[in-house]
C-alpha positions, 0 to 999 in steps of 0.5 A: 744825007751825009749829015743824017748818016752822022746823026745815026752813028752818034745815036748808035754810039750813044745807045751802045754806051748806054747799054754798056752802062746799064750792063755794068750797073746791072752787074753791080746791082746783082753782086750787091743783092743776089750774089752773096751766096755764090761768092761765099761758095767760091771763097769756100771752094778756094784752094788757098786761104789764110787760116786762123791759128789759135794762140797757146793759152798762158799757164797757171802757176802755183804760189812758190819759188819754183814754177809749179804749173797747175795748168799749162799749154803743151805744144802738140803736132798732127803729122801728115804726109803727102806721098804724091810729092815724094819722088819714086826713087827717094821713096823706094830707097827709104821706105823700109828705113822710114817704117823702122823709124816710125815703129821704133818711135810709135810702136807697131810692126815695121812691116805694117808701117811699110804696107800702110805707106805703100798703099797710101802712095798707090792710092795717091794719098796727099794727106796720109796720117802718120801720128796725131798729138805728137810731143815736141820731143817726138817731133824733133826725132821725126824731122830726122827720119828718112824721107821726112827729113827732106821737108815738105816739098821733097819729103811730103812732110806736113806738120800741123801745130796745135796746143793742148791744155794739161793739168799735171795735178789732175783732180787737185784743185781742179774745180778752182782751176776750172776751164774756159770754152768760147761761145759757138753757134750752138752754145754760150761761153763757159767760164769756170774757175780761174781759167774763166775768170782770167781768160782775158789774160790767158788767151793770147793773140791768134796767128794766121797761116797760109794753107792749101786745101788737099783736094777731095779730102773735105774741109779738114785737109789743109797743109801749110804753105811757107809765106811772108803772110804767115805770122805766129800766134802770141801766147797768153799771159801767165797767171800766178795763183796764191795756191801752195800745192803742198798745202793743197795736197794736205787739204785734199787728202785730209778732206778725202779721207773724212768724206770716205770715212763718213760716206758724206755727200759733199764737202769742202776745205779752204785754208787762207792766209790771215793777213792777206786773204790769199787762198793757199788751198781749196778742196771741193769733193762731191760723191760720184754717183755714177762711178763711185768715190768722190770728185771735184765737180762743183766749187762748194766753198764758193757757191754753196750758200746754206744755213750755217748753224752754230758758226753764226753764233759768233756774228750774233754775239759780235752784234750784242757785245758791240751794242753793249747789251751783254757781257761774256761774263754775264750769268745765264741759265741753260735748261736745254729747251728754248721755246718761241711761239710754240716752236722749241730748240734743244741743246745737244745735252739733254737737260742743258748745261745749268747756270753758267756764263755766256762765255761757257754757253758759246764754248759748249754751243748752247742754243740759249744764245737764241734766247739771249738775242731774242730777249734783247732785240725782240722789240727792235729786231731790225737793230739786230739785223742792222748790226749783222749788216754793219759787219758786212756779212750780207754782201757777196765777197766779190770773188773773181771766180764766177758762181759765188753764192748769194748771202741772205740776211733778211730784214725785219720787214721781209714778208717771211720774217716771223716771230721765230725768225730772230732766235733762229737767225741767232743760231744760223737758221733762216740765213744763208752763207757760203763757206768762204763767206763764213771764213772771211768773218772768222779771218777778220777776228784773227786779223785784228778786226780787218775783213779782207777779200779772199783772193786766188791770184797774186799777179799776172806775168808776161815772161818774167815781166809783171803785168798786173798785181793783186794786193790784199783788198780790205772789205771792212777795216774794222768789223767790231769794237776792239773790246768786242774783238778781244772777247770773241778771240777769248771765246774761240780759244775756249771752244778748243780748250774746254768746249765742243772742239776740245777733241782737236786740241793740238800740241805745240800750238793753239787753235781757235775756232767754232763748231757748227751742226745744222739740219739741211733744208730741203723742199720747204722743210728740213731733211734728216741730213746734217751739215757739219762745220768747223771754222777757225784759225791758228796759231791762236795767239799769232794767227797765220792761217784761217781755215773752214771745213764744211761737210754735208750729209755725213752718215756716221756722225753729225757734229762739227767737231768730230766730222769737220774738226778732225779735217781742220786739225789734220790740215793745221798739224801738217801745215804747222809741222812742215815749217814751209815758210822756214824751209823756203827761207833757209833754202833762199839763204843757202842759194844766196851764198853761191856766186852763180845761181842754182838751176834745174836741168832742162832744155839746153837752148833755153838755159843758155838763153837765160844765162846769157841774159843774166850774164852768167858764164857757161861752160858748154860740154853738152855736144849740142844735146837737147837736154842737159844737166847743170852744175853750178861752180865758182866760176861758171855753170857747166852744161853736160849732156843728159842722154836717154836710151830709147828703150829705157826709162830716162832719169828726169831727176833735177828737171823742172816739171814741164821738161820732165813731162816732155821727156817722159810723155814722149816715151809713152809714159803716164805721169803723176806728180806729187809736190812742187819744184824740181824732180827729187825722186821718180817711182821707176828707176832710170835704166828700167826697161820701158813699158809704154802706158806705164804710170810713173810718179814724180816727187818734186821739192 
C-alpha cells in the first residue's frame, strides 16, 4: 500500500512537471508566432524610449578663401513648457515677468502671453508651445527668462533641438545645389544636384535621445530626459565646391536680363576653368508659367540634350582636318543653297557668300560645311562617325550630379540613318548634345587639345581636415592633331574678329568662339522655335575660362550672336575686368605681412578656441559677451564686446555670413546676401528702429 502511494505521488509530480513544461512551451510558441502585434503595441505605448535625433547635414561652401555658404544647416529649437511641473508659488511670482520677456523676444501683447500661460496651467498642459524654430540667439535669451531659467524639472522647460537647411543665396545656383529627400514608405529617395550627389558625405551619424511621452497628447508629444544613454548626433562633412559666388552672380544676372529681354522659354550659362574643368558658375532659368518671371527649376546645362546646330561644325571640321581631306585655306563656292536627296539647306544670307575659303565659311557659319562633309564621306559615312567618336563626344561626361542628358552620335548602320543624315549631322542636326558636353569640346580646344571632365566640387572636409580631394580628370588627352588644333583655334578667333560674332568683340582681350542657331525638334518634326547658342573661351591667346550660353525659344531674335553671344560677352567682360584672381593674391600678400592673422567678428567662444589652437595670444576685453569684434595688433588679437540693442537694427559689419544671419534672424529680419566673405555693408543702418519682417541686404567681400 505504501509503495502504491509513492508511485501515485511520482506520477503526480511527473504529470505536474509535464504540464508545466507544456505551458512554458506553449507560451514560447505563442510569443514566437502570434504575439508580435501585441508586443509591438506594448512598445508603441511605452512612455519612455530612445528616439533618433537626425544629424545636421554638412555645409556646402563656395570656392573662395572665406567660408561663403551655399547651403548650411542651421540649428533651430522648438520650445515647450510643462506647466504642471512648475511650483504654484514660483509660477504666480514670475508669470508676469515671463510674459513680458516672451513679448519682448517674440512680439505680441504681454497680457495675451500671461493669459495663455494661465489657461494652459489650469488645463494641466504638460506640453505648452512657447515657440517653434527658435534661433540659437533666441534660445540663449530664453534660458535666462523667469521660470524657464529653473530648467526642466523646476521650470518645466522643454527644448526640442533640430536643424533646418538654409540657402543664403536663394535662387542663385539653386538647381545645382539641389536637395536630398530620403525614401519613405510612400516615396522613393530624391537626390538632386550637389545635395544628392554628395549625400554620403553630407549626411552625418544620427544620435539618440531618451525621451518621455507626454500622456494624452498623441505620438508627437515627447520631452527629453537626461540620461547616460543619450548621445549627440555627429554632423556631416562639408563640401567645398568650385563655384565662385561673385562670378555666379554675374552669370545669373546676365542670363536673367536676356531671358526677360527675349521672353525666352529656358536657358543656361556655364563658366568653366579651362585647365581644370572646375565649374565657376552655372545658371539655369525656366519661364515660370504659374507665377510669371523665371526660376531655377531644371538643370538645363546638365540635362538638356538637344540638337546643337552650328556649334557642331567645330567637331565636323576637326574630323575632316585630322583625316587631311581638307585644309582651311581650301577654296569653296557658297551659293547659299545645298540640296541632298530633294531636301535643301540654306545660308542665313540669301544668295550665299560666293567663293571663299573654308575658314571664311566657318567664320560666317555657312551651311556649305554640310556639302564639304558629304563630298568627302558620302561613300564611307561610318569613317566620319568614327572620327566624332574618337573625339569622345558620343560618351556622357560622367558628371557627379544626376540627370546628365545622353549624347547621341548615331552609326551609319542605324536604321534611322538616311541619305541626308551625314550632311545634317555635319551642321548639328540628327545629333544630341547637352550644353556642358558642347562646352567640354570647346574647352579642350582652349586647353591645347586635352578634354577634362567638368567638376563642381574640389574637396570634402571634416572641420579643417581634408577628407577627400577631387583633382582634374582627363577624359581625352588629345582630341585631335596639333596641326588641327592650331587651325581650329584660328577659326574660332576669326568668328569673333570677322564673322557671325563680331558684335561681341571685347576691348582689352580677345574672345574665341562659335555661334549656333537651330530649330527645336518637337513631336517628330521641327517647331517654329529656335535654340540660340554661343560657346567659346577667353582670353583667346591664353585661355583662362570657357563658357557656353544656350537659350531656347527667344521671341525677338533667333541668332546665337545676338541672343546668347551678348550674355557671353557680359560675363567675359565682368570676369576679366574684375581681376578676381589678382585681388585675392594682393589680399593674401597684405595679410601675410601681419604677425597675427586677420579674423572676422563673431562668436567669442569659437574665436577663442581657434586662436588657442593656433597659438595666437588673445586679449579679452569682451566681458564675456556672446559676440565680439576683433582687432589684430602687433602682439595679440584683442576682443571687444559687440552689443546689440533689442529694439534697434544691429551692426553686423565685419562678421562672417553665418554669424551675421544668426544675429539678424534672431531679431526677425529677413536677410538677402550679395557677394562672399565678410560683411562690408548693410542696407539698413545700425541703430535704426527695428521692424520685424523687414528685408536687410548684406554686401560681402
